[in-house]
C-alpha positions in Angstrom: 11.5 7.5 -14.0 14.2 9.7 -12.1 11.1 12.2 -11.4 9.0 9.7 -9.6 12.0 8.7 -7.2 12.7 12.4 -6.7 8.9 12.5 -5.3 9.6 9.6 -2.9 12.9 10.7 -1.7 11.5 14.5 -1.1 8.8 13.0 1.3 10.8 13.5 4.3 8.5 11.8 6.8 8.8 8.8 4.8 12.4 8.6 4.1 13.6 9.7 7.5 11.4 7.1 9.1 13.1 4.3 7.3 16.2 5.7 7.9 15.7 6.0 11.7 14.4 2.2 11.7 17.4 1.1 9.9 19.7 3.0 12.2 17.9 1.0 15.3 18.0 -2.3 13.8 21.0 -2.7 11.8 24.1 -4.2 13.7 27.8 -4.2 12.4 27.6 -7.9 11.1 24.2 -7.6 9.5 23.6 -8.6 5.8 20.6 -6.5 4.7 18.4 -7.4 1.9 16.7 -4.3 0.2 13.6 -5.6 -1.7 12.4 -3.4 -4.5 15.4 -0.9 -3.8 14.3 1.7 -6.2 16.9 4.8 -6.0 18.9 2.5 -3.5 18.6 5.1 -0.8 17.5 2.5 2.0 20.4 0.2 1.1 22.5 3.2 1.5 21.0 4.1 4.8 21.7 0.4 5.9 25.3 0.7 4.9 25.5 4.0 6.8 24.1 2.1 9.9 26.9 -0.4 9.6 25.7 -3.4 7.6 28.6 -5.7 6.5 26.5 -6.5 3.3 23.9 -5.1 1.5 21.9 -6.7 -1.3 19.9 -3.9 -3.4 17.2 -6.0 -5.3 15.7 -3.8 -7.9 14.0 -5.2 -11.1 13.6 -2.0 -13.0 16.3 0.1 -14.7 16.7 2.2 -11.5 19.1 -0.7 -10.6 21.5 1.1 -13.0 21.2 4.1 -11.0 21.8 2.6 -7.8 25.2 1.0 -9.2 26.2 4.7 -10.0 25.2 6.1 -6.6 27.2 3.3 -4.8 30.0 4.1 -6.6 29.7 7.9 -6.1 29.2 7.1 -2.3 32.2 4.7 -2.2 30.1 1.9 -0.9 30.4 -0.3 -3.8 32.2 -2.8 -1.8 29.3 -3.5 0.6 26.1 -2.6 -1.5 25.7 -5.2 -4.3 23.1 -4.3 -6.9 20.8 -7.0 -8.3 19.0 -6.2 -11.4 16.3 -8.7 -11.2 12.9 -9.8 -9.8 13.3 -10.7 -6.3 11.5 -13.9 -7.0 14.5 -15.0 -9.4 17.2 -13.9 -7.3 19.7 -16.3 -5.5 22.0 -14.8 -3.0 25.4 -16.1 -1.6 24.2 -15.8 1.9 21.0 -15.1 3.5 20.2 -11.7 5.4 19.6 -11.0 8.9 17.5 -7.8 8.0 14.9 -7.4 5.4 13.9 -3.5 4.3 11.4 -2.9 1.7 9.2 0.2 0.8 6.9 -1.4 -1.4 3.7 0.3 0.1 0.8 1.5 -2.0 -1.8 4.0 -0.9 -3.7 1.1 0.8 -0.5 -0.4 2.0 -0.7 -3.9 -0.2 -1.0 -3.0 -3.7 2.7 -3.4 -4.8 2.5 -7.2 -3.7 4.5 -6.7 -0.4 2.9 -9.8 1.1 4.0 -12.3 -1.7 7.3 -10.9 -2.0 8.0 -10.9 1.7 6.8 -14.4 2.1 9.0 -15.4 -0.9 12.0 -13.7 0.8 11.6 -15.2 4.1 11.6 -18.7 2.5 14.7 -18.2 0.2 16.5 -15.3 1.1 16.6 -14.6 5.0 18.0 -16.4 8.0 15.5 -17.7 10.6 14.4 -14.8 12.8 15.4 -12.0 10.6 14.5 -8.5 11.4 11.8 -7.3 8.8 11.3 -3.7 8.1 8.1 -3.1 8.1 7.3 -5.6 10.7 3.4 -5.0 10.6 1.1 -3.0 8.1 -2.3 -2.3 9.4 -5.2 -1.1 7.0 -7.7 1.2 8.2 -11.0 2.2 6.7 -13.7 4.9 7.3 -17.3 5.6 5.7 -16.8 8.9 3.7 -18.9 11.5 2.1 -16.7 12.3 -1.1 -19.1 13.8 -3.7 -16.3 15.4 -5.8 -14.4 11.9 -6.4 -17.4 10.0 -6.6 -19.0 12.3 -9.2 -15.8 12.1 -11.1 -14.9 8.4 -11.0 -18.3 6.8 -10.9 -21.5 9.3 -11.4 -19.9 10.7 -14.6 -20.7 7.6 -16.4 -24.5 8.0 -15.9 -24.7 11.1 -18.1 -25.1 11.6 -21.7 -22.1 12.6 -23.2 -21.7 13.7 -26.8 -25.4 12.5 -27.4 -24.4 9.0 -26.0 -25.6 7.4 -23.0 -22.7 5.8 -21.1 -24.7 4.7 -18.1 -24.0 0.8 -18.8 -20.4 1.6 -17.7 -21.2 2.9 -14.3 -21.1 -0.3 -12.7 -17.7 -1.5 -13.9 -16.3 1.9 -12.8 -17.8 1.7 -9.2 -15.8 -1.4 -8.7 -12.4 0.2 -9.1 -10.0 1.5 -6.5 -9.2 5.2 -6.8 -6.5 7.4 -5.2 -7.8 10.5 -3.5 -7.3 12.8 -0.8 -9.6 12.1 2.3 -9.4 14.9 4.8 -11.2 14.3 8.3 -14.1 16.4 7.3 -15.1 13.6 4.9 -15.5 11.1 7.5 -19.0 9.8 8.4 -17.9 7.8 11.4 -14.6 7.2 13.3 -11.9 5.2 11.4 -11.3 1.5 12.3 -8.7 -0.9 11.9 -9.8 -3.7 9.4 -6.7 -5.7 8.4 -3.7 -6.4 10.6 -0.5 -7.9 8.9 2.5 -9.1 10.7 5.0 -9.7 7.9 7.4 -12.1 10.1 4.5 -14.7 10.2 2.0 -14.3 7.6 1.8 -17.1 5.2 -0.9 -16.4 2.8 -1.1 -13.3 0.7 -4.9 -13.5 0.9 -6.1 -11.4 3.8 -9.5 -10.5 5.0 -10.9 -8.6 7.7 -14.2 -7.1 9.1 -15.0 -3.7 10.9 -18.1 -1.7 12.1 -18.9 1.9 12.1 -21.5 4.0 13.8 -22.5 7.1 11.6 -21.7 10.2 13.5 -23.7 12.7 11.3 -26.2 13.0 8.7 -24.8 12.5 4.9 -24.4 10.6 2.0 -22.4 7.7 2.2 -20.3 7.4 -1.4 -17.8 4.5 -0.2 -14.8 3.9 2.2 -11.4 5.6 2.5 -8.6 3.5 3.3 -5.1 4.0 4.4 -2.0 2.1 6.0 -0.1 2.4 8.9 3.4 0.4 9.1 5.5 -0.2 12.0 9.2 0.0 10.9 10.6 -0.5 14.3 10.1 -0.1 18.0 8.3 3.6 18.2 8.8 4.2 14.6 5.6 4.3 12.4 4.7 5.5 8.9 1.0 6.5 7.9 -0.7 8.0 5.2 -3.6 8.5 7.2 -3.4 12.3 7.2 -4.5 13.8 3.8 -1.6 15.7 2.3 1.3 14.8 5.0 3.0 12.4 2.7 3.5 11.9 -1.1 0.9 9.2 -0.7 -2.7 10.0 -0.9 -5.6 7.7 0.6 -7.7 5.1 -1.4 -11.3 5.5 -2.1 -13.5 2.2 -2.3 -16.8 3.5 -3.9 -20.3 2.1 -3.8 -22.0 1.6 -7.0 -25.0 3.8 -5.5 -24.7 6.4 -2.9 -26.7 5.8 0.6 -28.2 8.3 2.6 -27.4 7.7 6.1 -28.3 9.4 9.4 -26.3 9.9 12.7 -26.5 6.4 14.4 -26.9 4.1 11.1 -24.8 1.1 11.5 -22.2 0.4 8.9 -20.6 -3.1 8.4 -17.5 -3.6 6.2 -15.8 -6.8 5.0 -12.8 -6.2 3.0 -10.5 -8.9 1.3 -7.3 -8.6 -0.5 -5.6 -11.1 -3.0 -2.1 -9.9 -2.7 -2.9 -6.2 -3.3 -4.1 -7.1 -6.8 -7.7 -7.8 -6.4 -9.9 -6.5 -3.7 -13.4 -7.1 -2.5 -15.5 -4.9 -0.3 -19.1 -5.8 0.8 -21.2 -5.3 3.5 -24.4 -3.4 4.8 -25.2 0.5 5.4 -28.3 0.6 7.4 -30.9 -1.6 5.4 -28.7 -1.3 2.1 -26.4 -4.2 1.2 -23.3 -3.8 -1.1 -20.9 -6.2 -2.5 -18.1 -4.9 -5.1 -15.0 -6.1 -6.1 -12.1 -5.0 -8.6 -12.6 -8.2 -10.7 -15.8 -6.5 -11.9 -14.1 -3.1 -12.9 -14.0 -3.9 -16.5 -16.5 -5.9 -18.8 -15.5 -9.4 -19.6 -13.4 -10.1 -22.8 -15.3 -11.1 -25.8 -12.4 -12.5 -27.6 -12.9 -16.2 -28.4 
C-alpha cells in the first residue's frame, strides 16, 4: 500500500504540478474537497496554500495514513479525513474547490467522470473550481511489435502441446499498459476525446480522429494518453514515455494491418466511465471493431 503511494509521490512532475495548481487557485476562505486523497499530500498542499478547511476523502485504508500525517504536520484542525466512498459522503458545508488525482494511463480508468459528476451535485458549491478542469485523450496508430506479441500474438502459438489460439480474440480486446515512445508512431497523434469536468454530465464519452500514416509499417493498434489542465498554464500529461510514473495505454487490433505512407486510418473511441472501452474504425480497406466487453469468454454458469 505505502510503496504504491511512494511511487506517486516520487513522481515530481505529477506532484509539483498539483502543488502549483493549488497555490494558484486556493484562497484563504476556500473549502477544498480532495477526492480520492490517497496519501493526503494534495490535501496538505491545499492547507499549505491557505484553505480554511480541507475534506480528504479516501475509501481505502490510506485514510488512516492521512490522519497520522495530519497530526504530524499539525493541520488536523483544518484537514478532516473521511474514510468512505465519496458517493456516500455527506459534508457539513460545500466545497469551493475540488481536487482529484484519479487519473489512469488513459485518463478516465479510475472513474473520474462519475465521481466528479456526483461531487458537483452533492459536495460542491455552484461555480466551484475543479482541478483538473479538463482532461483530453489523445491517440496515435502505433507499430508496437513487442507488446503485441506479448499480449496478443502469444496466444496463437502451440504451448506445451496445446493450441491456445481460440483465446487470441479475447486477448486482443483488452487495454494494456505500455511504453509508447515516438519512434513507434505511424502518424501524427490526434486529440480524440475532450472532457471539461465542470460541465460534463454523462460518464459515457465518445470521440473520433483521423490519421494519415507517415511511413510504411505494421499497424498493431493505437497508443493513448491524457493531458490534464490543472490551472491556467499548469498541465500534466503522460504523452512522453518514461517522463512520469504513468506509462501509456495500448489498444491492440485482433490482427495487425500492413500500412504504407499515406494510408488513412479512422478511429472512433468510446469510454463508459473508464470501465469499458470500444475502439472501432478502418485502416485503409480493413475494418476493425473491438471492445473490452469482449476481453473474456461469456460466463457459462447458470
